[in-house]
N, C-alpha and C positions, 0 to 999 in steps of 0.2 A: 243245750248241750246234753249229750247222752250221759247217763249215769255210768261211771266206770265199773267194770266187772270186778267182783270180789274173787280173788284166787284162793285164799286160805279157807280153812274150816274152823269152827268154834270148838270142836272137840274131836278126839280120836280114840279108838278102842285100845285098851291095854290088857293083854291076857293075864289072868290070875297066875297061871303056871307058865313061866318063861322057859324058852328052850336052852340048850347047852351053851349057845353062843353068849347069852347074857350071864349065865353062871360063870363062864370063864372070865368075862370082864370083871365080875364082882370078885372072883377069886384072886385076880391080879391086882385090882385097884381098890378093892373094898367097896363099901356102899357109895363112896364118892364116884367110882366108875359107873355104877348103875344109875346114879342120879344124873350124871352128865349125859348119858345116852338118852334118858327120858327127856331131859331138857333140850337135847338136840332134836328129838322127835317133835317137841313142841315148836321149835324154831322152823322145822321143815313144814309141818302142817299149817302153821300160821301163814306161810307163803304159798302153799300149794302142795306139790308132790316132790319138790326138791328145794335145796337152798345152796347158795354159793358158800365155798369154804376156802378162804385164802389165809395167809399169815395175819393180815390185818383183822379179818373176821375172828380168827382164833384169839387174838389179843383182846378184842372188845368183848367177845363171849366169855373169856376167862375172867375178865374184870367184873362182868355182870354176875357170875356165879361164885365169885370170891376165890378164884384160882388163877394161877399164872398161865400165860398162853402156851408155854411148853408142856405143862401138865395136861392141859386140855388136848393138845395136839397128840400127845402120846396115847391118850384114851381113844381119840378119833382114829389114829392109825391102827390101834389094836382092834377097834370095831370094824374097820375096813378089812383087815386081815382075816377076821373071823366071819365075814360075810354079812354082818348086820347092815352095812352099807355096801353098795356095789363098787367093786374095785375099779372096773374099767371106767365108769363115769367119774370116779374120784380122781383117777390119774389123768384122764384125758381132758376133762372139763372143770376140774376142781369144784365138784358139787357133791352133796350128800343126798342119796336117794336109794331105792331098792325096789324090787318087784313087789314085795309085800306092801311097802309104803304106797306105791302107785295104785295097786289094786284096791286098797282100803280108801284111798283118796277119791278115785273115780266112782266107786260105789257111793261114797258120801255125797258127791255132787251130781249124781246121775239125773236128778230131777230138776236141775237148774236149766234155764232156758238157753244159756250159752256158757261154755267153759273154754277158757284159754288153754291151748295145748301146744307146747313146743315139741315138735316131732323129734328133734335132735336128741332130746333127753329121755325118750320113751324106752322102757324095757319090756313093756307089754303092749298088746293091741288095744288101745283105748276105744276103738270103734266097736268092740265086742261088749263094752259096758255102757258107753255113751251113745245116744242116737247120733248118727253121722251129721245130721243137719244142725245139731247143737254144738258142734266143735268149731272153735275159732282157731285155726292154725296160725301160729305167730312166729315171728323171728325174735330170738332172744334179745336183740338190740333195739326192738321196736317197743315203744311205750303202749301198753294195752289200752290206755285211755284215748289214744288217737285212733278212732275208728277208721279214718280215711287211709291209714297206713297199714291196717291189719288185713292180710289176705284171708277172707272167710271162705270156708268150704261150702259148696253148693249142696242142696238137698238131694239132687240126683247124682251126686258124685259117687263113683264106684269105690268100694272098700279096697279093691285090688289095684286101683289105678294109682300106683305110687309115683309114677312119672310126673303127675300134675301137682303133687304135694311138694312144697319147697324143701329141699335139702339144705339146711343152713349150718354153716360152720362158724362158731364164735370167732370174733376178730382176735388177732394176736394179743390185744390188750388184756384179754381175759386170762392169759397164761400166768403161771406162777412168776413172781418177780425175778427169780434167779435163772429163768430160762432164757437162752439166747436164740433169737430168731436167725435161722440160716437162709431160708428161701421161702417163697410162697408160690403155690401152684394154682393157676386159674381154673375154676370149676365151671360146670355147665350153666349154673345160674348167675355167673359173673362174680360170685363171692370168691374168696381165696382160702386155700388150705395152708395153714402155716406149718412149716417144718422146722423143728428146733434142733440145736446142736446135739442135744442128748440123743435124739432119734437118729441123727447122722452117725454118731458114735456107735449106737446099738446095731444099726444096719452094717456098719463097717466090720463089726465082730461077726455078724451072721454071714456076711459075704466077703471073706478076706481077700478074694482075688479081684474084687471090683473097686474101682475108684468111685466110691459112693458120691462124694461131693460133685464130681464132674458129671456123673450120670443124672443127678438131680437137676443140674443146670440144663442138661439136654431134655429132661422131662418138661422143664419150664418152657423151653423153646417149642417143644412139641405141642404143649397145651395152648400156647399163644398162637401157633400156626394152624391148629386144627379145631376151630370153634365148634364144629358140629360133632366132634368126637370127644370133647372134654368129659371128664368123669364127674359123677355126683359125689356128695360128701360121703355117702355110704360106700362108694366104690373106689375112692381114691387110694386108700391104703392097700387094697388088693392090687390095684394097678401098679403102685410103687414096688410092692414085693414081687409081683410077676416080672416086672422089668428087671429088677436087680437079680432075681433068680435066674432069668434067662442069660444075663451077662455072666453070672457065676458059672453056669453050665458051659458057656463058651470059653471060659478061662479068664474072663474079665480083662484086667489091665496087663495080664501076663500072656494073653493070647496073641501069638506072633502073627496070626493071620488077619487080625482086625486092625483097622486104621483109626481106632477111637482114642488111642493113647498117644500123645505127642511123639514118643520114640519107641520103636519096636526092636526087639533083639533079633538080628538076622541069623540065619543058620550058619553054623561053623563051616569054614572052608574044608576042603577034602583033606588038607594036611592035618586037621584035628585041632588047630588053634583058632580060638574065637577071634573075630574081628573087633569085638567089643560092642558097646552100645552106641547106636547112631544118635547123635545129639541133634 
């Protein structure tokens, strides 16, 4: 049996002079805030270049450092707000990472024979630091110890050939517990992109003339019916926004000329009195 790959590192650099982001954390939470961020760095680097951050993890982490989960969560949110951790990765995948963390991590492991890399969570181009033949592209839901399940990149694989690298979207189970799944859209690699109710609400505000839930159902049907034209994990959000934007430009559910809404408002008769809405 092959020896499992080690993802974490035994040490990481900590600058003597910290930037303003850390000063603000210390100004708001005192030395406790600074210490928590350093402990979070330890947690990240012990696992690689990111770590999961959920309500349960916050509670256990808070217990380990002698603080409550709510206090730790406040410090984490402040650190995300100030850019110590990447906001998009935190909100989308519930993980803590940053470009700086990833750059330092890949430099530290650049001499390893093989490094597990989940492309979904990358903020930098790891191939510029690691030899491409040493990268083991993995799915977040695959156990790195199982070599038969890990898609390994080939030595002659082009750095620009993104289409052959798996675009993986975490399963809905990785979402925050309070998020409600609304629908899932099938992607080109047969994984699914989960759409949550808070996203539906947000799009409904951005595109007020569009029946967003109904359009998402149509997108699901389109993805099911067009297997060769399905989107990648990186392209699905652009696809959704372009679709909704197009509907908004048409007038959406209030556009009398389209037949996408169960009932349209007909033109008023010549006498000037509306006939009402056709049911």
